[in-house]
All heavy atoms as an XYZ file, in Angstrom:
893
protein
N       0.852     -1.108      0.056
C       0.078     -0.073     -0.020
C       0.916      1.363     -0.019
O       1.846      1.425      0.799
C      -0.870     -0.070      1.152
C      -1.831      1.123      1.326
S      -2.807      1.308      2.841
C      -3.886     -0.180      2.571
N       0.654      2.242     -0.898
C       1.424      3.407     -1.043
C       0.925      4.412      0.150
O      -0.205      4.394      0.454
C       1.197      4.010     -2.370
N       1.856      5.231      0.525
C       1.496      6.204      1.552
C       2.298      7.434      1.365
O       3.245      7.552      0.721
C       1.713      5.617      2.999
O       3.053      5.374      3.168
N       1.724      8.504      1.976
C       2.336      9.862      2.109
C       2.433     10.131      3.640
O       1.446     10.130      4.330
C       1.595     10.920      1.390
C       2.213     12.285      1.518
C       1.586     10.538     -0.176
N       3.606     10.376      4.224
C       3.716     10.807      5.535
C       3.967     12.258      5.628
O       4.474     12.931      4.836
C       4.889      9.949      6.209
N       3.403     12.888      6.833
C       3.548     14.282      7.040
C       3.765     14.526      8.516
O       4.172     13.584      9.306
N       3.468     15.772      8.919
C       3.615     16.173     10.298
C       2.542     17.105     10.660
O       1.795     17.696      9.798
C       4.895     16.735     10.491
C       5.144     18.088      9.842
C       6.602     18.592      9.822
N       6.650     19.807      9.005
C       6.404     20.970      9.461
N       6.078     21.219     10.787
N       6.635     22.049      8.664
N       2.441     17.280     12.056
C       1.516     18.395     12.647
C       2.298     19.414     13.043
O       3.457     19.326     13.793
C       0.785     17.746     13.795
C      -0.184     18.954     14.407
C      -0.175     16.669     13.256
N       2.118     20.739     12.522
C       2.873     21.873     12.853
C       2.554     22.419     14.240
O       1.614     21.945     14.902
C       2.628     22.939     11.870
O       1.361     23.500     12.068
C       2.858     22.510     10.338
N       3.344     23.408     14.697
C       3.122     24.061     15.919
C       1.809     24.771     16.007
O       1.184     24.871     17.035
C       4.205     24.989     16.314
C       5.606     24.381     16.699
C       6.663     25.270     17.055
O       6.264     26.518     17.269
O       7.751     24.947     17.064
N       1.321     25.177     14.859
C      -0.109     25.865     14.639
C      -1.148     24.818     14.572
O      -2.240     25.079     14.263
C      -0.002     26.698     13.491
N      -0.743     23.483     14.738
C      -1.683     22.325     14.629
C      -2.383     21.982     13.229
O      -3.300     21.427     13.163
C      -2.748     22.502     15.684
C      -2.292     22.593     17.182
C      -3.489     22.743     18.124
C      -1.510     21.434     17.586
N      -1.485     22.447     12.201
C      -1.865     22.186     10.902
C      -1.325     20.742     10.489
O      -0.150     20.478     10.796
C      -1.389     23.200      9.824
C      -2.071     24.606     10.069
O      -3.194     24.644     10.168
O      -1.294     25.527      9.866
N      -2.201     19.920      9.782
C      -1.639     18.598      9.388
C      -1.033     18.952      8.012
O      -1.753     19.588      7.057
C      -2.711     17.608      9.183
N       0.271     18.697      7.759
C       0.937     19.023      6.521
C       1.610     17.770      5.925
O       2.120     17.009      6.657
C       2.004     20.225      6.656
C       1.157     21.527      7.008
C       3.016     19.984      7.530
N       1.627     17.824      4.518
C       2.341     16.792      3.803
C       3.159     17.482      2.713
O       2.727     18.591      2.176
C       1.466     15.545      3.309
C       0.756     14.806      4.453
C       0.471     16.194      2.397
N       4.208     16.838      2.186
C       4.876     17.314      1.026
C       4.352     16.663     -0.160
O       4.236     15.444     -0.280
C       6.477     17.082      1.189
O       6.877     17.702      2.424
C       7.098     17.580     -0.033
N       4.061     17.634     -1.169
C       3.488     17.121     -2.438
C       4.638     17.490     -3.509
O       5.244     18.428     -3.540
C       2.220     17.913     -2.828
C       1.782     17.572     -4.218
C       1.147     17.769     -1.773
N       4.738     16.467     -4.275
C       5.840     16.496     -5.372
C       5.195     16.755     -6.735
O       4.453     15.790     -7.167
C       6.722     15.136     -5.426
C       7.945     15.306     -6.285
C       8.698     13.856     -6.125
N       9.698     13.706     -7.255
C      10.944     14.134     -7.100
N      11.411     14.769     -6.128
N      11.716     13.876     -8.185
N       5.477     17.824     -7.246
C       5.034     18.119     -8.732
C       6.034     17.853     -9.661
O       7.216     18.158     -9.433
C       4.619     19.603     -8.608
C       3.352     19.876     -7.769
C       3.663     21.193     -6.856
C       2.139     20.069     -8.473
N       5.724     17.259    -10.753
C       6.652     16.855    -11.674
C       6.372     17.386    -13.093
O       5.292     17.922    -13.405
C       6.771     15.296    -11.873
C       7.295     14.720    -10.651
C       5.410     14.708    -12.370
N       7.329     17.384    -13.916
C       6.980     17.837    -15.429
C       7.271     19.379    -15.693
O       7.035     19.837    -16.606
N       7.995     20.032    -14.666
C       8.172     21.388    -14.895
C       9.497     21.639    -15.462
O      10.347     20.820    -15.755
N       9.630     22.898    -15.916
C      10.909     23.417    -16.618
C      12.102     23.228    -15.693
O      13.212     22.963    -16.241
C      10.623     24.823    -16.998
C       9.535     25.177    -18.078
C       9.412     26.777    -18.165
C       9.786     24.395    -19.357
N      11.910     23.395    -14.423
C      13.099     23.324    -13.525
C      13.293     21.955    -12.875
O      13.915     21.801    -11.858
C      12.920     24.463    -12.435
N      12.436     21.044    -13.312
C      12.591     19.657    -12.671
C      11.433     19.603    -11.710
O      10.645     20.478    -11.408
N      11.411     18.502    -10.843
C      10.290     18.465     -9.767
C      10.418     19.424     -8.741
O      11.434     20.013     -8.398
C      10.705     17.061     -9.170
C      11.659     16.320    -10.177
C      12.266     17.338    -10.919
N       9.235     19.860     -8.302
C       9.156     20.843     -7.260
C       8.377     20.232     -6.021
O       7.318     19.646     -6.259
C       8.532     22.108     -7.784
C       8.161     23.083     -6.713
C       9.126     22.787     -8.962
N       8.967     20.317     -4.891
C       8.279     19.764     -3.731
C       7.632     20.974     -2.869
O       8.349     22.015     -2.634
C       9.222     18.973     -2.756
C       9.642     17.714     -3.521
C      10.423     16.765     -2.541
O      10.874     17.256     -1.534
O      10.474     15.600     -2.908
N       6.477     20.869     -2.511
C       5.641     21.867     -1.753
C       5.019     21.368     -0.655
O       4.353     20.277     -0.700
C       4.661     22.539     -2.675
C       3.895     23.620     -2.065
C       5.235     23.023     -4.077
N       5.162     21.909      0.515
C       4.516     21.474      1.747
C       3.120     22.184      1.770
O       3.000     23.376      1.661
C       5.328     21.888      2.988
C       4.684     21.240      4.230
C       5.621     21.427      5.443
O       5.669     22.661      6.028
O       6.268     20.467      5.899
N       2.095     21.207      1.762
C       0.645     21.691      1.742
C      -0.056     21.266      3.057
O       0.182     20.171      3.555
C       0.039     21.128      0.574
S       0.633     21.640     -1.036
N      -0.897     22.142      3.539
C      -1.837     21.809      4.699
C      -2.921     20.955      4.068
O      -3.554     21.228      2.932
C      -2.319     23.071      5.286
N      -3.221     19.909      4.873
C      -4.452     19.039      4.455
C      -5.704     19.810      4.899
O      -5.778     20.121      5.985
C      -4.291     17.628      5.222
C      -5.551     16.884      4.892
C      -3.097     17.040      4.682
N      -6.482     20.084      3.953
C      -7.808     20.852      4.253
C      -8.962     20.075      3.836
O      -9.314     19.997      2.649
C      -7.722     22.172      3.387
C      -8.770     23.107      3.828
O      -9.739     22.591      4.377
O      -8.806     24.249      3.385
N      -9.606     19.420      4.761
C     -10.791     18.552      4.454
C     -12.112     19.469      4.257
O     -12.997     18.790      3.790
C     -10.983     17.655      5.674
O     -11.215     18.344      6.748
C      -9.875     16.676      5.876
N     -11.916     20.779      4.265
C     -13.122     21.600      3.952
C     -13.031     22.046      2.500
O     -13.821     22.566      1.957
C     -13.135     22.705      4.831
N     -11.879     21.834      1.800
C     -11.615     22.117      0.373
C     -11.908     20.899     -0.408
O     -11.130     19.907     -0.289
C     -10.182     22.618      0.300
C      -9.653     22.760     -1.206
C     -10.445     23.468     -1.952
C      -8.459     22.273     -1.453
C      -9.968     23.565     -3.373
C      -7.871     22.380     -2.752
C      -8.670     23.057     -3.745
N     -12.719     20.934     -1.291
C     -13.088     19.802     -2.113
C     -12.527     19.709     -3.503
O     -12.735     18.852     -4.285
C     -14.624     19.705     -2.361
C     -15.184     20.827     -3.167
O     -14.524     21.877     -3.528
N     -16.547     20.849     -3.384
N     -11.482     20.465     -3.860
C     -10.713     20.455     -4.905
C      -9.376     19.620     -4.615
O      -9.192     18.970     -3.611
N      -8.384     19.661     -5.640
C      -7.124     18.895     -5.458
C      -6.149     19.725     -4.766
O      -5.719     19.395     -3.665
C      -6.622     18.608     -6.876
C      -7.577     17.554     -7.615
C      -8.464     17.991     -8.478
C      -7.242     16.236     -7.585
C      -9.338     17.058     -9.131
C      -8.178     15.247     -8.070
C      -9.085     15.804     -8.905
O      -9.789     14.806     -9.550
N      -5.647     20.847     -5.366
C      -4.563     21.667     -4.805
C      -4.767     23.119     -4.996
O      -5.361     23.512     -5.957
C      -3.324     21.262     -5.491
C      -2.594     19.926     -5.318
C      -1.425     19.720     -6.204
C      -2.084     19.720     -3.867
N      -4.363     23.922     -3.998
C      -4.236     25.299     -4.109
C      -2.738     25.640     -3.954
O      -2.102     25.175     -3.036
C      -4.960     26.072     -3.011
C      -4.696     27.699     -3.109
C      -6.511     25.780     -3.042
N      -2.099     26.347     -4.931
C      -0.700     26.661     -4.821
C      -0.420     28.005     -5.284
O      -1.218     28.649     -6.104
C       0.012     25.809     -5.795
C      -0.077     24.136     -5.536
C       0.640     23.409     -6.815
C       0.726     23.803     -4.284
N       0.609     28.643     -4.761
C       0.946     30.044     -5.063
C       1.527     30.154     -6.461
O       1.997     29.277     -7.148
C       1.967     30.477     -4.086
C       2.420     29.194     -3.398
C       1.462     28.129     -3.623
N       1.368     31.276     -7.122
C       1.709     31.651     -8.435
C       3.258     31.375     -8.611
O       3.750     30.994     -9.590
C       1.467     33.074     -8.806
C       1.905     33.339    -10.293
C       1.172     34.533    -10.919
N      -0.241     34.574    -10.768
C      -1.151     33.999    -11.650
N      -0.699     33.364    -12.626
N      -2.409     34.247    -11.447
N       4.123     31.643     -7.554
C       5.616     31.388     -7.626
C       5.811     29.873     -8.026
O       6.624     29.584     -8.761
C       6.219     31.784     -6.368
O       5.741     30.961     -5.355
N       4.990     28.896     -7.523
C       5.153     27.514     -7.793
C       4.705     27.195     -9.286
O       5.358     26.565    -10.016
C       4.409     26.639     -6.809
C       4.453     25.181     -7.234
C       5.056     26.846     -5.449
N       3.663     27.850     -9.671
C       3.027     27.668    -10.985
C       4.167     28.202    -11.931
O       4.337     27.522    -13.070
C       1.724     28.338    -11.183
C       0.721     27.758    -10.131
C       1.240     28.246    -12.643
C       0.561     26.358    -10.010
N       4.665     29.337    -11.687
C       5.681     29.933    -12.631
C       6.926     29.089    -12.632
O       7.557     28.840    -13.733
C       6.108     31.334    -12.160
C       4.891     32.290    -12.367
O       3.911     32.078    -13.177
O       5.067     33.483    -11.785
N       7.346     28.544    -11.500
C       8.499     27.749    -11.468
C       8.382     26.388    -12.328
O       9.209     25.944    -12.945
C       8.869     27.287    -10.082
C      10.272     26.555     -9.914
C      10.594     26.522     -8.460
N      11.813     25.653     -8.499
C      12.079     25.056     -7.252
N      11.544     25.234     -6.207
N      13.266     24.324     -7.285
N       7.140     25.996    -12.436
C       6.842     24.837    -13.211
C       6.695     25.087    -14.565
O       6.546     24.126    -15.467
C       5.577     24.118    -12.515
C       5.791     23.314    -11.282
C       4.440     23.051    -10.642
C       6.632     22.048    -11.407
N       6.482     26.288    -14.969
C       6.249     26.717    -16.257
C       4.826     26.521    -16.764
O       4.630     26.218    -17.967
N       3.772     26.421    -15.897
C       2.454     26.048    -16.173
C       1.778     27.299    -16.793
O       1.911     28.424    -16.345
C       1.734     25.484    -15.005
C       2.496     24.108    -14.462
C       1.610     23.661    -13.184
C       2.471     23.138    -15.516
N       0.738     27.024    -17.746
C       0.030     28.139    -18.225
C      -1.336     28.183    -17.478
O      -1.926     27.139    -17.139
C      -0.324     27.891    -19.696
O       0.889     27.852    -20.428
N      -1.779     29.310    -17.379
C      -3.226     29.512    -16.804
C      -4.264     29.093    -17.864
O      -4.065     29.522    -18.993
C      -3.401     30.950    -16.373
C      -2.369     31.290    -15.288
C      -4.821     31.178    -15.756
C      -2.329     30.484    -13.996
N      -5.185     28.173    -17.457
C      -6.197     27.709    -18.409
C      -7.400     28.590    -18.430
O      -7.969     28.820    -19.420
C      -6.497     26.299    -18.166
C      -5.236     25.291    -18.194
C      -5.670     24.030    -17.797
C      -4.614     25.362    -19.614
N      -7.816     28.939    -17.197
C      -9.089     29.855    -17.183
C      -9.130     30.515    -15.820
O      -8.416     30.228    -14.995
C     -10.380     28.966    -17.357
C     -10.588     27.886    -16.388
C     -11.394     28.089    -15.346
C     -10.098     26.663    -16.625
C     -11.667     26.986    -14.442
C     -10.344     25.610    -15.788
C     -11.106     25.751    -14.771
N     -10.066     31.416    -15.696
C     -10.245     32.365    -14.434
C     -11.758     32.167    -14.024
O     -12.693     32.111    -14.868
C     -10.043     33.724    -14.796
C     -10.031     34.561    -13.522
N      -9.032     34.787    -12.666
C     -11.087     35.478    -13.004
C      -9.335     35.683    -11.713
N     -10.584     35.952    -11.901
N     -11.884     31.816    -12.811
C     -13.254     31.512    -12.308
C     -13.392     32.121    -10.777
O     -12.424     32.132    -10.226
C     -13.603     30.057    -12.363
C     -14.953     29.654    -12.113
C     -15.145     28.139    -12.497
O     -15.303     27.822    -13.728
O     -15.012     27.337    -11.576
N     -14.614     32.222    -10.532
C     -14.948     32.672     -9.038
C     -14.721     31.415     -8.104
O     -15.284     30.309     -8.388
C     -16.149     33.261     -8.848
C     -16.391     34.658     -9.453
C     -17.688     35.435     -9.186
C     -17.670     36.645     -9.851
N     -18.784     37.576     -9.502
N     -14.236     31.627     -6.873
C     -14.211     30.661     -5.955
C     -14.811     31.036     -4.640
O     -14.754     32.358     -4.354
C     -12.808     30.079     -5.651
C     -12.113     29.417     -6.869
C     -11.844     31.163     -5.223
N     -15.384     30.299     -3.847
C     -16.018     30.541     -2.542
C     -15.375     29.931     -1.485
O     -15.203     28.637     -1.600
C     -17.598     30.447     -2.589
O     -18.161     31.028     -3.696
C     -18.152     30.816     -1.347
N     -14.846     30.561     -0.453
C     -14.189     29.852      0.748
C     -15.233     29.375      1.651
O     -16.457     29.683      1.566
C     -13.287     30.959      1.371
O     -14.123     31.904      1.946
C     -12.300     31.533      0.538
N     -14.807     28.548      2.665
C     -15.700     27.909      3.586
C     -16.475     29.149      4.299
O     -17.617     29.042      4.753
C     -14.907     27.185      4.592
C     -15.748     26.669      5.745
C     -14.417     25.932      3.839
N     -15.701     30.240      4.529
C     -16.289     31.372      5.163
C     -17.279     32.222      4.380
O     -17.774     33.100      4.913
N     -17.370     31.775      3.070
C     -18.405     32.423      2.301
C     -17.847     33.572      1.550
O     -18.588     34.168      0.664
N     -16.576     33.777      1.609
C     -15.969     34.961      0.700
C     -15.874     34.345     -0.708
O     -15.338     33.290     -0.880
C     -14.596     35.245      1.376
C     -13.861     36.321      0.666
C     -12.503     36.566      1.272
O     -12.417     36.635      2.538
O     -11.419     36.609      0.518
N     -16.180     35.248     -1.674
C     -16.070     34.997     -3.056
C     -14.915     35.886     -3.626
O     -14.828     37.086     -3.427
C     -17.415     35.169     -3.787
O     -18.303     34.346     -3.053
C     -17.225     34.895     -5.176
N     -14.053     35.223     -4.540
C     -13.064     35.998     -5.138
C     -12.745     35.289     -6.504
O     -13.179     34.131     -6.583
C     -11.769     36.182     -4.272
O     -11.198     34.964     -3.987
N     -11.985     35.962     -7.384
C     -11.647     35.287     -8.533
C     -10.286     34.533     -8.353
O      -9.386     34.840     -7.581
N     -10.063     33.437     -9.151
C      -8.892     32.647     -9.069
C      -8.611     32.115    -10.489
O      -9.380     31.856    -11.274
C      -9.005     31.567     -8.118
N      -7.239     32.066    -10.679
C      -6.697     31.292    -11.963
C      -6.668     29.772    -11.620
O      -6.422     29.530    -10.524
C      -5.408     31.881    -12.359
C      -5.431     33.331    -12.752
O      -6.511     33.696    -13.363
O      -4.409     34.084    -12.627
N      -6.878     29.023    -12.690
C      -6.812     27.544    -12.679
C      -5.742     27.133    -13.702
O      -5.581     27.626    -14.717
C      -8.099     26.985    -12.971
C      -9.212     27.129    -11.899
C      -9.826     28.272    -11.734
C      -9.458     26.013    -11.160
C     -10.757     28.380    -10.694
C     -10.514     26.099    -10.234
C     -11.112     27.272    -10.024
O     -12.106     27.387     -9.001
N      -5.072     26.015    -13.354
C      -4.153     25.353    -14.258
C      -4.225     23.863    -13.906
O      -4.934     23.435    -13.073
C      -2.663     25.912    -14.150
O      -1.939     25.477    -15.230
C      -2.132     25.440    -12.792
N      -3.400     23.095    -14.773
C      -3.318     21.636    -14.473
C      -1.865     21.356    -14.247
O      -0.954     21.958    -14.832
C      -3.744     20.857    -15.774
C      -5.272     20.857    -16.158
C      -5.520     20.098    -17.368
C      -6.148     20.224    -15.107
N      -1.634     20.489    -13.316
C      -0.207     20.110    -13.031
C      -0.206     18.599    -12.739
O      -1.158     17.964    -12.500
C       0.122     20.782    -11.644
N       0.950     18.003    -12.913
C       1.232     16.593    -12.724
C       1.777     16.370    -11.308
O       2.813     17.125    -10.903
C       2.244     16.057    -13.586
C       1.580     15.937    -15.071
C       2.539     15.245    -16.003
O       2.434     14.157    -16.216
N       3.448     16.065    -16.599
N       1.234     15.538    -10.480
C       1.728     15.338     -9.106
C       1.831     13.831     -8.987
O       1.133     13.022     -9.477
C       0.619     15.843     -8.060
C      -0.690     15.255     -8.288
C       1.123     15.680     -6.732
N       2.963     13.538     -8.263
C       3.335     12.130     -7.875
C       2.435     11.944     -6.584
O       2.704     12.679     -5.536
C       4.794     11.953     -7.509
C       5.710     11.840     -8.746
C       7.195     11.631     -8.458
O       7.429     11.376     -7.285
O       7.842     11.709     -9.432
N       1.518     11.067     -6.576
C       0.620     10.865     -5.483
C       0.366      9.353     -5.293
O      -0.114      8.647     -6.167
C      -0.714     11.574     -5.766
C      -1.543     11.523     -4.635
C      -2.840     10.856     -4.608
C      -1.436     12.146     -3.337
N      -3.370     11.020     -3.449
C      -2.612     11.888     -2.529
C      -0.385     12.965     -2.832
C      -2.741     12.327     -1.397
C      -0.678     13.350     -1.522
C      -1.657     13.055     -0.750
N       0.807      8.783     -4.217
C       0.501      7.437     -3.735
C       1.070      6.416     -4.896
O       0.328      5.587     -5.349
C      -0.979      7.202     -3.516
C      -1.422      8.060     -2.266
C      -2.905      7.887     -2.153
C      -0.639      7.709     -0.977
N       2.260      6.698     -5.347
C       2.855      5.789     -6.196
C       2.578      5.973     -7.761
O       2.942      5.142     -8.496
N       1.741      6.952     -8.068
C       1.534      7.109     -9.471
C       1.515      8.687     -9.847
O       1.381      9.587     -8.831
C       0.014      6.608     -9.930
C      -0.995      7.273     -9.111
C      -2.423      6.637     -9.500
O      -2.445      5.332     -9.516
O      -3.377      7.206     -9.667
N       1.709      9.023    -11.059
C       1.561     10.386    -11.487
C       0.231     10.807    -11.884
O      -0.444     10.082    -12.764
C       2.644     10.726    -12.615
C       2.501     12.099    -13.164
C       3.964     10.430    -12.099
N      -0.453     11.714    -11.454
C      -1.775     12.129    -11.619
C      -1.765     13.647    -12.176
O      -1.060     14.418    -11.687
C      -2.666     12.038    -10.505
C      -2.726     10.685     -9.909
C      -3.618     10.458     -8.693
N      -4.962     11.023     -8.956
C      -5.982     11.147     -7.945
N      -5.509     10.741     -6.782
N      -7.040     11.635     -8.261
N      -2.600     13.867    -13.147
C      -2.783     15.230    -13.630
C      -3.982     15.819    -12.898
O      -5.123     15.322    -12.956
C      -3.059     15.114    -15.117
C      -3.043     16.515    -15.816
C      -2.997     16.408    -17.207
N      -3.036     17.852    -17.840
C      -2.282     18.175    -18.764
N      -1.316     17.416    -19.307
N      -2.473     19.563    -19.195
N      -3.680     16.933    -12.234
C      -4.888     17.464    -11.238
C      -4.947     18.911    -11.477
O      -4.018     19.648    -11.948
C      -4.512     17.195     -9.727
C      -4.389     15.749     -9.530
C      -3.245     17.984     -9.313
N      -6.195     19.492    -11.209
C      -6.524     20.853    -11.330
C      -5.924     21.584    -10.105
O      -6.014     21.054     -8.919
C      -8.050     20.976    -11.410
C      -8.511     22.413    -11.647
C     -10.007     22.481    -11.724
O     -10.680     22.521    -10.570
O     -10.574     22.497    -12.774
N      -5.308     22.735    -10.292
C      -4.877     23.489     -9.328
C      -5.345     24.875     -9.335
O      -5.448     25.629    -10.466
C      -3.291     23.643     -9.525
C      -2.690     24.655     -8.515
C      -2.594     22.284     -9.460
N      -5.914     25.478     -8.206
C      -6.248     26.832     -8.149
C      -5.076     27.628     -7.762
O      -4.361     27.264     -6.771
C      -7.462     26.835     -7.089
C      -8.495     26.040     -7.440
C      -7.817     28.353     -6.726
C      -9.641     25.911     -6.303
N      -4.952     28.675     -8.402
C      -3.702     29.554     -8.075
C      -4.114     30.687     -6.999
O      -4.828     31.621     -7.436
C      -3.165     30.120     -9.419
C      -1.877     31.113     -9.135
C      -2.922     29.103    -10.429
N      -3.628     30.507     -5.803
C      -3.835     31.385     -4.733
C      -2.630     31.418     -3.897
O      -1.764     30.516     -4.059
C      -5.034     31.128     -3.882
C      -6.376     31.334     -4.557
C      -6.720     32.827     -4.616
C      -8.151     32.972     -4.836
N      -8.398     34.456     -4.680
N      -2.487     32.214     -2.947
C      -1.265     32.260     -2.147
C      -1.274     31.134     -1.138
O      -0.139     30.888     -0.446
C      -0.948     33.543     -1.523
C      -0.575     34.595     -2.525
C       0.656     34.109     -3.457
O       1.680     33.720     -2.963
O       0.456     34.125     -4.686
N      -2.155     30.390     -0.933
C      -2.209     29.282     -0.028
C      -1.571     28.126     -0.655
O      -1.234     28.061     -1.787
C      -3.569     28.847      0.395
C      -4.428     29.904      1.174
O      -3.709     30.547      1.972
O      -5.626     30.249      0.824
N      -1.206     27.043      0.274
C      -0.820     25.811     -0.104
C      -1.601     24.774      0.518
O      -1.331     24.386      1.654
C       0.775     25.586      0.241
C       1.720     26.642     -0.374
C       3.033     26.727      0.384
N       3.804     27.839     -0.199
C       4.923     27.626     -1.002
N       5.361     26.480     -1.222
N       5.511     28.694     -1.490
N      -2.530     24.333     -0.196
C      -3.718     23.325      0.430
C      -3.743     22.180     -0.533
O      -3.650     22.106     -1.664
C      -5.003     24.154      0.519
C      -5.069     25.307      1.121
C      -6.443     26.067      1.023
C      -4.663     25.143      2.676
N      -3.941     21.019      0.287
C      -4.261     19.759     -0.449
C      -5.724     19.325     -0.032
O      -5.983     19.381      1.236
C      -3.359     18.684      0.116
C      -3.563     17.318     -0.545
C      -2.157     16.619     -0.510
C      -4.507     16.387      0.238
N      -6.616     19.232     -0.934
C      -8.020     19.110     -0.733
C      -8.495     17.671     -0.810
O      -7.726     16.710     -1.144
N      -9.753     17.514     -0.608
C     -10.407     16.168     -0.627
C     -10.415     15.360     -1.871
O     -10.469     14.120     -1.943
C     -11.851     16.227      0.046
O     -12.605     17.085     -0.710
C     -11.832     16.698      1.423
N     -10.384     16.102     -2.969
C     -10.298     15.454     -4.300
C      -9.105     14.570     -4.385
O      -9.018     13.463     -5.013
C     -10.303     16.516     -5.475
N      -7.966     14.892     -3.784
C      -6.801     14.075     -3.804
C      -6.823     13.102     -2.564
O      -6.261     11.966     -2.699
C      -5.455     14.868     -3.456
C      -4.660     15.285     -4.747
C      -3.389     16.008     -4.361
C      -4.430     14.082     -5.587
N      -7.639     13.300     -1.583
C      -7.751     12.417     -0.523
C      -8.828     11.303     -0.802
O      -8.888     10.350     -0.085
C      -8.242     13.106      0.832
C      -7.236     14.063      1.461
C      -7.810     15.005      2.547
C      -6.039     13.380      1.882
N      -9.668     11.479     -1.710
C     -10.764     10.487     -2.183
C     -10.085      9.165     -2.215
O      -9.035      9.084     -2.972
C     -11.459     10.910     -3.249
N     -10.708      8.093     -1.592
C     -10.061      6.785     -1.828
C      -8.987      6.444     -0.931
O      -8.286      5.343     -1.062
N      -8.645      7.303      0.050
C      -7.515      7.053      0.873
C      -8.002      7.114      2.361
O      -9.096      7.320      2.651
C      -6.468      8.254      0.801
O      -7.010      9.547      1.349
C      -6.069      8.488     -0.672
N      -7.054      6.692      3.198
C      -7.296      6.762      4.591
C      -6.365      7.845      5.186
O      -5.111      7.810      4.928
C      -6.885      5.326      5.229
C      -7.107      5.289      6.663
N      -8.297      5.256      7.450
C      -6.237      5.441      7.757
C      -8.107      5.324      8.715
N      -6.876      5.352      8.951
N      -6.946      8.778      5.910
C      -6.133      9.899      6.519
C      -6.088      9.786      7.936
O      -7.121      9.624      8.576
C      -6.860     11.204      6.142
C      -6.329     12.458      6.893
C      -4.728     12.708      6.474
C      -7.171     13.610      6.522
N      -4.808      9.742      8.587
C      -4.640      9.596     10.004
C      -3.845     10.802     10.381
O      -2.829     11.128      9.845
C      -3.933      8.343     10.410
O      -4.576      7.162     10.070
N      -4.375     11.610     11.463
C      -3.666     12.642     12.027
C      -3.504     12.323     13.516
O      -4.582     12.138     14.204
C      -4.364     13.975     11.856
C      -3.580     15.076     12.455
C      -4.572     14.210     10.321
N      -2.301     12.138     13.923
C      -2.081     11.925     15.373
C      -1.443     13.144     16.093
O      -0.242     13.446     15.894
C      -1.122     10.710     15.604
C      -0.847     10.218     17.003
O      -0.986     11.088     17.927
O      -0.492      9.152     17.123
N      -2.228     13.878     16.763
C      -1.801     15.050     17.445
C      -0.873     14.851     18.575
O      -0.172     15.758     19.023
C      -3.025     15.969     17.772
C      -3.622     16.578     16.595
C      -4.720     16.141     15.933
C      -3.135     17.787     16.076
C      -5.290     16.612     14.918
C      -3.619     18.416     14.930
C      -4.831     17.769     14.321
O      -5.330     18.384     13.293
N      -0.918     13.658     19.218
C       0.071     13.337     20.270
C       1.432     13.079     19.708
O       2.332     13.615     20.082
C      -0.519     12.133     21.015
C       0.475     11.699     22.087
C      -1.912     12.313     21.755
N       1.444     12.309     18.730
C       2.800     12.003     18.112
C       3.239     13.071     17.049
O       4.393     13.023     16.814
C       2.731     10.602     17.358
N       2.213     13.849     16.683
C       2.566     14.884     15.659
C       2.725     14.384     14.330
O       3.580     14.983     13.440
N       2.104     13.246     14.020
C       2.273     12.648     12.688
C       1.000     12.678     11.839
O      -0.096     12.752     12.381
C       2.721     11.228     12.746
O       1.679     10.585     13.516
C       3.993     11.081     13.550
N       1.274     12.673     10.483
C       0.190     12.651      9.512
C       0.453     11.383      8.554
O       1.680     11.274      8.159
C       0.085     13.887      8.720
C      -0.888     13.755      7.604
C      -0.281     15.118      9.619
N      -0.616     10.629      8.286
C      -0.267      9.488      7.351
C      -1.590      9.395      6.424
O      -2.658      9.317      6.823
C      -0.117      8.164      8.097
C       0.202      7.013      7.214
C       1.539      7.168      6.414
C       0.331      5.625      8.059
N      -1.300      9.432      5.139
C      -2.276      9.171      4.102
C      -1.901      7.868      3.443
O      -0.844      7.800      2.822
C      -2.296     10.328      3.028
C      -2.571     11.665      3.817
C      -3.370     10.010      2.045
C      -2.429     12.898      2.927
N      -2.879      6.881      3.391
C      -2.607      5.617      2.677
C      -3.657      5.425      1.760
O      -4.855      5.724      1.953
C      -2.671      4.567      3.707
C      -1.522      4.609      4.764
C      -1.798      3.452      5.915
O      -2.717      3.603      6.613
O      -0.824      2.692      5.892
N      -3.232      4.878      0.635
C      -4.226      4.541     -0.468
C      -3.860      3.312     -1.214
O      -2.810      2.751     -1.174
């Protein structure tokens, strides 16, 4: 069974490292907070998108859990995830979030005592 291990930060965020591939500068690793309230795949800052040399595909409104609506750019990126390379939609914002679309079909464990995060699929 493939897995992704992470940690719990001092701010009590569950974070894992996501490896993006296929970029101009080679693979890029980004630490993302696991956000079970976000039903997309990834939210990444423009600096990461630019480093990968990805093109913006479209612009659309997004609504946060708090009800705030704003515009966001979207692109597609390749991510190494649980032993395979997947092409996923990325929202371009300054956050670094991993959402439930990547968690679907997995088991997520967050141990706040040990400070560990484990995603198995």
